[in-house]
Backbone as a printed PyTorch tensor [residue, N CA C, xyz], in Angstrom:
tensor([[[ -4.3850, -26.2810,  -0.5660],
         [ -4.7420, -25.9340,  -1.9260],
         [ -4.8050, -24.4090,  -2.0390]],

        [[ -4.2330, -23.8620,  -3.1230],
         [ -4.2860, -22.4270,  -3.3650],
         [ -5.5840, -22.0900,  -4.0860]],

        [[ -6.3500, -21.1950,  -3.4850],
         [ -7.6290, -20.7870,  -4.0620],
         [ -7.6720, -19.2760,  -4.2200]],

        [[ -8.0400, -18.8340,  -5.4080],
         [ -8.2180, -17.4080,  -5.6670],
         [ -9.7060, -17.1150,  -5.6060]],

        [[-10.1070, -16.2850,  -4.6570],
         [-11.5240, -16.0400,  -4.3910],
         [-12.0970, -14.9290,  -5.2610]],

        [[-13.1580, -15.2570,  -5.9590],
         [-13.9540, -14.2410,  -6.6290],
         [-14.7340, -13.4990,  -5.5440]],

        [[-15.0360, -12.2660,  -5.8010],
         [-15.7320, -11.4260,  -4.8270],
         [-17.0490, -12.0400,  -4.3860]],

        [[-17.7620, -12.7160,  -5.2860],
         [-19.0850, -13.2420,  -4.9250],
         [-19.0220, -14.3120,  -3.8440]],

        [[-17.8990, -14.9980,  -3.7260],
         [-17.7570, -15.9980,  -2.6640],
         [-17.6480, -15.2920,  -1.3100]],

        [[-16.8770, -14.2510,  -1.2620],
         [-16.7140, -13.4890,  -0.0240],
         [-18.0340, -12.8490,   0.3780]],

        [[-18.7190, -12.2420,  -0.5680],
         [-19.9940, -11.5850,  -0.2890],
         [-21.0250, -12.5900,   0.2110]],

        [[-21.0690, -13.7580,  -0.4100],
         [-22.0300, -14.7810,   0.0220],
         [-21.8070, -15.1590,   1.4770]],

        [[-20.5610, -15.2310,   1.8810],
         [-20.2550, -15.6070,   3.2540],
         [-20.5900, -14.4940,   4.2430]],

        [[-20.1630, -13.2860,   3.9560],
         [-20.3420, -12.2060,   4.9340],
         [-21.7770, -11.7040,   5.0140]],

        [[-22.5640, -11.9520,   3.9710],
         [-23.9690, -11.5220,   4.0080],
         [-24.9080, -12.7020,   4.2300]],

        [[-24.3320, -13.8950,   4.3460],
         [-25.1010, -15.1200,   4.5790],
         [-26.2300, -15.2680,   3.5640]],

        [[-25.8690, -15.1660,   2.2940],
         [-26.8490, -15.3010,   1.2170],
         [-27.5160, -16.6750,   1.2740]],

        [[-28.8130, -16.7050,   1.0300],
         [-29.5030, -18.0030,   0.9910],
         [-28.8560, -18.9190,  -0.0480]],

        [[-28.7020, -20.1660,   0.3050],
         [-28.1420, -21.2290,  -0.5320],
         [-26.6430, -21.1140,  -0.7610]],

        [[-26.1050, -19.9210,  -0.8720],
         [-24.6790, -19.7550,  -1.1170],
         [-23.8890, -19.4940,   0.1600]],

        [[-24.4810, -18.7970,   1.1020],
         [-23.7660, -18.3410,   2.2900],
         [-23.1410, -19.4550,   3.0960]],

        [[-23.8920, -20.5110,   3.3220],
         [-23.3880, -21.6260,   4.1210],
         [-22.2000, -22.3000,   3.4270]],

        [[-22.3300, -22.5130,   2.1340],
         [-21.2480, -23.1350,   1.3680],
         [-20.0060, -22.2540,   1.3820]],

        [[-20.1930, -20.9650,   1.1390],
         [-19.0640, -20.0370,   1.1170],
         [-18.3720, -19.9790,   2.4740]],

        [[-19.1480, -19.9190,   3.5350],
         [-18.5740, -19.8630,   4.8830],
         [-17.8120, -21.1420,   5.2060]],

        [[-18.3740, -22.2830,   4.8400],
         [-17.7000, -23.5500,   5.0810],
         [-16.3660, -23.6000,   4.3340]],

        [[-16.3740, -23.1240,   3.0980],
         [-15.1350, -23.0920,   2.3190],
         [-14.1110, -22.1740,   2.9760]],

        [[-14.5400, -20.9830,   3.3610],
         [-13.6070, -20.0080,   3.9400],
         [-13.0820, -20.4270,   5.3060]],

        [[-13.7940, -21.3120,   5.9710],
         [-13.3320, -21.8290,   7.2620],
         [-12.4190, -23.0410,   7.1140]],

        [[-12.2810, -23.5340,   5.8870],
         [-11.4330, -24.6960,   5.6320],
         [ -9.9620, -24.2720,   5.5690]],

        [[ -9.1040, -25.2550,   5.5910],
         [ -7.6650, -25.0080,   5.6030],
         [ -7.1350, -24.9290,   4.1720]],

        [[ -7.2460, -23.7510,   3.5740],
         [ -6.7380, -23.5120,   2.2220],
         [ -5.8620, -22.2680,   2.2470]],

        [[ -5.1160, -22.0940,   1.2100],
         [ -4.2800, -20.9130,   1.0160],
         [ -5.0870, -19.9610,   0.1290]],

        [[ -5.7590, -18.9760,   0.7450],
         [ -6.6730, -18.0940,   0.0220],
         [ -5.9480, -16.8720,  -0.5260]],

        [[ -6.3510, -16.4990,  -1.7450],
         [ -5.8040, -15.3310,  -2.4240],
         [ -6.9660, -14.5220,  -2.9980]],

        [[ -6.7490, -13.2410,  -3.1440],
         [ -7.6460, -12.3720,  -3.8960],
         [ -6.8310, -11.1440,  -4.2710]],

        [[ -7.4360, -10.2540,  -5.0450],
         [ -6.6970,  -9.0660,  -5.4880],
         [ -7.2840,  -7.8050,  -4.8680]],

        [[ -6.5080,  -6.7650,  -4.9500],
         [ -6.9810,  -5.4670,  -4.4820],
         [ -8.2260,  -5.0390,  -5.2590]],

        [[ -8.2950,  -5.3840,  -6.5270],
         [ -9.4850,  -5.0660,  -7.3390],
         [-10.7170,  -5.7710,  -6.7600]],

        [[-10.5670,  -7.0150,  -6.3280],
         [-11.6910,  -7.7310,  -5.7100],
         [-12.1150,  -7.0660,  -4.4030]],

        [[-11.1600,  -6.5770,  -3.6410],
         [-11.4790,  -5.8810,  -2.3930],
         [-12.2340,  -4.5930,  -2.6940]],

        [[-11.8370,  -3.8970,  -3.7350],
         [-12.5540,  -2.6860,  -4.1430],
         [-13.9880,  -3.0130,  -4.5600]],

        [[-14.1450,  -4.1050,  -5.3070],
         [-15.4850,  -4.5410,  -5.7100],
         [-16.3060,  -4.9400,  -4.4890]],

        [[-15.6860,  -5.6320,  -3.5570],
         [-16.3600,  -6.0250,  -2.3160],
         [-16.9060,  -4.7970,  -1.5950]],

        [[-16.0780,  -3.7910,  -1.4410],
         [-16.4740,  -2.5630,  -0.7580],
         [-17.7050,  -1.9260,  -1.4270]],

        [[-17.6730,  -1.8420,  -2.7440],
         [-18.7820,  -1.2310,  -3.4840],
         [-20.0560,  -2.0550,  -3.3660]],

        [[-19.9250,  -3.3670,  -3.5460],
         [-21.0960,  -4.2490,  -3.4760],
         [-21.7560,  -4.1980,  -2.0940]],

        [[-20.9440,  -4.2560,  -1.0610],
         [-21.5050,  -4.2420,   0.2950],
         [-22.1770,  -2.9130,   0.6100]],

        [[-21.5490,  -1.8220,   0.2110],
         [-22.0900,  -0.4990,   0.5380],
         [-23.2890,  -0.1320,  -0.3280]],

        [[-23.1810,  -0.3560,  -1.6260],
         [-24.2340,   0.1070,  -2.5340],
         [-25.3660,  -0.8960,  -2.7130]],

        [[-25.0240,  -2.1440,  -3.0080],
         [-26.0720,  -3.1310,  -3.2820],
         [-26.6590,  -3.7360,  -2.0170]],

        [[-25.7990,  -4.0500,  -1.0640],
         [-26.2800,  -4.6800,   0.1720],
         [-26.6440,  -3.6500,   1.2350]],

        [[-26.3040,  -2.3880,   0.9790],
         [-26.6340,  -1.2580,   1.8710],
         [-26.1600,  -1.4700,   3.3140]],

        [[-24.9310,  -1.9300,   3.4190],
         [-24.3180,  -2.1270,   4.7270],
         [-23.6160,  -0.8290,   5.1160]],

        [[-23.7390,  -0.4670,   6.3740],
         [-23.1360,   0.7690,   6.8790],
         [-21.6240,   0.7720,   6.6480]],

        [[-21.0660,   1.9420,   6.4170],
         [-19.6510,   2.0620,   6.0610],
         [-18.7110,   1.5190,   7.1400]],

        [[-19.0380,   1.7070,   8.4120],
         [-18.1890,   1.1650,   9.4750],
         [-18.1240,  -0.3530,   9.4010]],

        [[-19.2460,  -0.9740,   9.1430],
         [-19.2970,  -2.4390,   9.0360],
         [-18.5620,  -2.9070,   7.7750]],

        [[-18.7070,  -2.1590,   6.6840],
         [-18.0020,  -2.5040,   5.4470],
         [-16.4960,  -2.4770,   5.6930]],

        [[-16.0180,  -1.4600,   6.3790],
         [-14.5870,  -1.3640,   6.6880],
         [-14.1270,  -2.5150,   7.5800]],

        [[-14.9620,  -2.8940,   8.5270],
         [-14.6420,  -4.0190,   9.4090],
         [-14.5420,  -5.3180,   8.6070]],

        [[-15.4980,  -5.5410,   7.7200],
         [-15.4920,  -6.7360,   6.8750],
         [-14.2430,  -6.7430,   5.9990]],

        [[-13.9420,  -5.6030,   5.4120],
         [-12.7700,  -5.5030,   4.5490],
         [-11.4940,  -5.8560,   5.3150]],

        [[-11.3470,  -5.3460,   6.5100],
         [-10.1590,  -5.6670,   7.3270],
         [-10.0840,  -7.1610,   7.6290]],

        [[-11.2240,  -7.7640,   7.9630],
         [-11.2590,  -9.2030,   8.2480],
         [-10.8440, -10.0120,   7.0270]],

        [[-11.3600,  -9.6370,   5.8760],
         [-11.0460, -10.3650,   4.6430],
         [ -9.5570, -10.2370,   4.3290]],

        [[ -9.0400,  -9.0280,   4.3860],
         [ -7.6360,  -8.8040,   4.0450],
         [ -6.7080,  -9.5630,   4.9900]],

        [[ -7.0990,  -9.6830,   6.2540],
         [ -6.2890, -10.4590,   7.2070],
         [ -6.2820, -11.9540,   6.8710]],

        [[ -7.3390, -12.4360,   6.2350],
         [ -7.4750, -13.8700,   5.9950],
         [ -7.0380, -14.3570,   4.6310]],

        [[ -6.5450, -13.4490,   3.7820],
         [ -6.1440, -13.8410,   2.4310],
         [ -4.7680, -13.2680,   2.1020]],

        [[ -4.1730, -13.8300,   1.0840],
         [ -2.9650, -13.2450,   0.4980],
         [ -3.4530, -12.2620,  -0.5580]],

        [[ -3.1340, -11.0180,  -0.3750],
         [ -3.6490,  -9.9610,  -1.2440],
         [ -2.6660,  -9.6620,  -2.3650]],

        [[ -3.1390,  -9.7860,  -3.5880],
         [ -2.3350,  -9.4780,  -4.7610],
         [ -2.6230,  -8.0440,  -5.1950]],

        [[ -1.5680,  -7.2500,  -5.2490],
         [ -1.6870,  -5.9010,  -5.7930],
         [ -1.2230,  -5.9990,  -7.2370]],

        [[ -2.1440,  -5.8110,  -8.1740],
         [ -1.8200,  -6.0490,  -9.5820],
         [ -0.7870,  -5.0640, -10.1190]],

        [[ -0.0720,  -5.5430, -11.1290],
         [  0.8660,  -4.6850, -11.8330],
         [  0.5860,  -4.7900, -13.3340]],

        [[  1.4150,  -4.1670, -14.1290],
         [  1.1850,  -4.1210, -15.5760],
         [  1.1530,  -5.5160, -16.2020]],

        [[  1.9540,  -6.4360, -15.6900],
         [  1.9580,  -7.7850, -16.2760],
         [  0.6250,  -8.4940, -16.0430]],

        [[ -0.0110,  -8.2230, -14.9010],
         [ -1.3360,  -8.8050, -14.6460],
         [ -2.3650,  -8.2580, -15.6320]],

        [[ -2.2860,  -6.9830, -15.9050],
         [ -3.2160,  -6.3550, -16.8520],
         [ -2.9790,  -6.9020, -18.2580]],

        [[ -1.7250,  -7.0610, -18.6440],
         [ -1.4160,  -7.6110, -19.9730],
         [ -1.9090,  -9.0540, -20.0990]],

        [[ -1.7330,  -9.8480, -19.0400],
         [ -2.2070, -11.2350, -19.0690],
         [ -3.7380, -11.2780, -19.1270]],

        [[ -4.3850, -10.3900, -18.3810],
         [ -5.8520, -10.3230, -18.4200],
         [ -6.3310,  -9.9530, -19.8190]],

        [[ -5.6390,  -9.0490, -20.4650],
         [ -5.9900,  -8.6550, -21.8250],
         [ -5.8780,  -9.8510, -22.7650]],

        [[ -4.8200, -10.6350, -22.6160],
         [ -4.6320, -11.8370, -23.4450],
         [ -5.7650, -12.8380, -23.2030]],

        [[ -6.0870, -13.0760, -21.9390],
         [ -7.1640, -14.0100, -21.5940],
         [ -8.4960, -13.5060, -22.1420]],

        [[ -8.7490, -12.2160, -21.9980],
         [-10.0100, -11.6420, -22.4690],
         [-10.1210, -11.7390, -23.9800]],

        [[ -9.0260, -11.5300, -24.6770],
         [ -9.0250, -11.6310, -26.1360],
         [ -9.3720, -13.0580, -26.5740]],

        [[ -8.8590, -14.0460, -25.8390],
         [ -9.0830, -15.4520, -26.1940],
         [-10.4590, -15.9630, -25.7910]],

        [[-11.0130, -15.4330, -24.6940],
         [-12.2490, -15.9960, -24.1360],
         [-13.4550, -15.0790, -24.2190]],

        [[-13.2140, -13.7860, -24.4100],
         [-14.2480, -12.7530, -24.3650],
         [-14.9550, -12.6820, -23.0050]],

        [[-14.2480, -13.1110, -21.9690],
         [-14.7650, -12.9270, -20.6120],
         [-14.8950, -11.4360, -20.3290]],

        [[-15.7390, -11.1090, -19.3740],
         [-15.7760,  -9.7250, -18.9140],
         [-14.3940,  -9.3630, -18.4010]],

        [[-13.9820,  -8.1010, -18.5560],
         [-12.6240,  -7.7210, -18.1530],
         [-12.2620,  -8.1070, -16.7180]],

        [[-13.1470,  -7.8940, -15.7640],
         [-12.8160,  -8.2390, -14.3820],
         [-12.6350,  -9.7470, -14.2240]],

        [[-13.4350, -10.5350, -14.9200],
         [-13.2940, -11.9890, -14.8480],
         [-11.9570, -12.4350, -15.4450]],

        [[-11.5780, -11.8410, -16.5590],
         [-10.2770, -12.1560, -17.1610],
         [ -9.1510, -11.7560, -16.2120]],

        [[ -9.3190, -10.6540, -15.5510],
         [ -8.3350, -10.1930, -14.5860],
         [ -8.1920, -11.1850, -13.4320]],

        [[ -9.3190, -11.7170, -12.9660],
         [ -9.2980, -12.7120, -11.8880],
         [ -8.4840, -13.9350, -12.3150]],

        [[ -8.7160, -14.4180, -13.5300],
         [ -7.9550, -15.5650, -14.0210],
         [ -6.4660, -15.2370, -14.1410]],

        [[ -6.1420, -14.0350, -14.5990],
         [ -4.7360, -13.6410, -14.7230],
         [ -4.0530, -13.6230, -13.3560]],

        [[ -4.7270, -13.0610, -12.3760],
         [ -4.1620, -13.0040, -11.0220],
         [ -4.0180, -14.4040, -10.4260]],

        [[ -4.9990, -15.2380, -10.6710],
         [ -4.9460, -16.6090, -10.1600],
         [ -3.7850, -17.3730, -10.7970]],

        [[ -3.5860, -17.1770, -12.0910],
         [ -2.4820, -17.8540, -12.7720],
         [ -1.1470, -17.4390, -12.1710]],

        [[ -1.0130, -16.1520, -11.8490],
         [  0.2330, -15.6650, -11.2630],
         [  0.5350, -16.3690,  -9.9430]],

        [[ -0.5020, -16.7100,  -9.1930],
         [ -0.3410, -17.3650,  -7.8950],
         [ -0.4550, -18.8850,  -8.0050]],

        [[ -0.6300, -19.3990,  -9.2110],
         [ -0.8320, -20.8330,  -9.4180],
         [ -1.9830, -21.3300,  -8.5460]],

        [[ -3.0770, -20.5630,  -8.5810],
         [ -4.2440, -20.8510,  -7.7430],
         [ -5.4570, -21.1530,  -8.6000]],

        [[ -6.3710, -21.8780,  -8.0230],
         [ -7.6380, -22.2290,  -8.6540],
         [ -8.6410, -21.0990,  -8.3910]],

        [[ -9.3540, -20.6600,  -9.4220],
         [-10.3710, -19.6190,  -9.2630],
         [-11.6380, -20.2510,  -8.7030]],

        [[-12.1530, -19.6810,  -7.6100],
         [-13.3690, -20.1780,  -6.9740],
         [-14.4450, -19.1040,  -7.1020]],

        [[-15.5960, -19.4970,  -7.6510],
         [-16.6470, -18.5280,  -7.9170],
         [-18.0070, -19.2090,  -8.0190]],

        [[-19.0420, -18.4000,  -7.8340],
         [-20.4050, -18.8430,  -8.1170],
         [-20.8300, -18.4160,  -9.5260]],

        [[-20.0330, -17.6110, -10.1890],
         [-20.3650, -17.0290, -11.4850],
         [-20.3120, -18.0830, -12.5890]],

        [[-21.4090, -18.2350, -13.3230],
         [-21.4970, -19.2880, -14.3430],
         [-20.4960, -19.0930, -15.4740]],

        [[-20.2150, -17.8690, -15.8580],
         [-19.2630, -17.6460, -16.9380],
         [-17.8380, -18.0040, -16.4970]],

        [[-17.4930, -17.6720, -15.2640],
         [-16.1890, -18.0670, -14.7450],
         [-16.1110, -19.5910, -14.6600]],

        [[-17.1830, -20.2040, -14.1940],
         [-17.2080, -21.6660, -14.0730],
         [-17.0670, -22.3440, -15.4320]],

        [[-17.7090, -21.7870, -16.4450],
         [-17.6270, -22.4060, -17.7720],
         [-16.2690, -22.1760, -18.4420]],

        [[-15.4330, -21.3400, -17.8400],
         [-14.0970, -21.0910, -18.3830],
         [-12.9870, -21.6480, -17.4890]],

        [[-13.3470, -22.5960, -16.6340],
         [-12.3230, -23.2830, -15.8510],
         [-12.3140, -22.9860, -14.3700]],

        [[-13.2210, -22.1440, -13.9060],
         [-13.3150, -21.8840, -12.4720],
         [-13.9410, -23.0680, -11.7520]],

        [[-13.8790, -23.0160, -10.4350],
         [-14.4130, -24.0890,  -9.5890],
         [-15.5170, -23.5490,  -8.6960]],

        [[-16.6250, -24.2600,  -8.6450],
         [-17.7310, -23.8900,  -7.7650],
         [-17.3570, -24.2620,  -6.3170]],

        [[-17.6950, -23.4130,  -5.3610],
         [-17.3680, -23.7280,  -3.9580],
         [-17.8900, -25.0830,  -3.4890]],

        [[-19.0320, -25.5130,  -4.0080],
         [-19.5850, -26.8290,  -3.6230],
         [-18.5860, -27.9600,  -3.8790]],

        [[-17.7590, -27.8120,  -4.8800],
         [-16.8020, -28.8550,  -5.2210],
         [-15.6390, -28.9430,  -4.2340]],

        [[-15.5170, -27.9410,  -3.3700],
         [-14.3740, -27.8760,  -2.4670],
         [-14.7330, -28.0670,  -0.9940]],

        [[-16.0330, -28.1640,  -0.7020],
         [-16.4380, -28.3430,   0.7040],
         [-16.8940, -29.7780,   0.9360]]])
């Protein structure tokens, strides 16, 4: 199954968040075709360094591990245009609309813990483990 990972799923796994970490790790250890975007990797880096206060060397190590385990989408203008269309129709936050646009390009299911993404067609990790 093709799955497009929202940043919060990756963060839950690498930081072992209570209640979410185990589910996220189980999902990421399963046999799926994982995708994410360069924008998600950038968000991951910021979240780990600023919010989770993880040392920069460890953040870089985590980033390398994640990139090795997923198909990385480097967005182009068509992804931005599709995200704009999705955002206009749904009023999702721009990054969330972008995630859906990237997932559509890969014919992948969006996986997230985010309630707004879930209410717009995303899939909760619990449904996949």
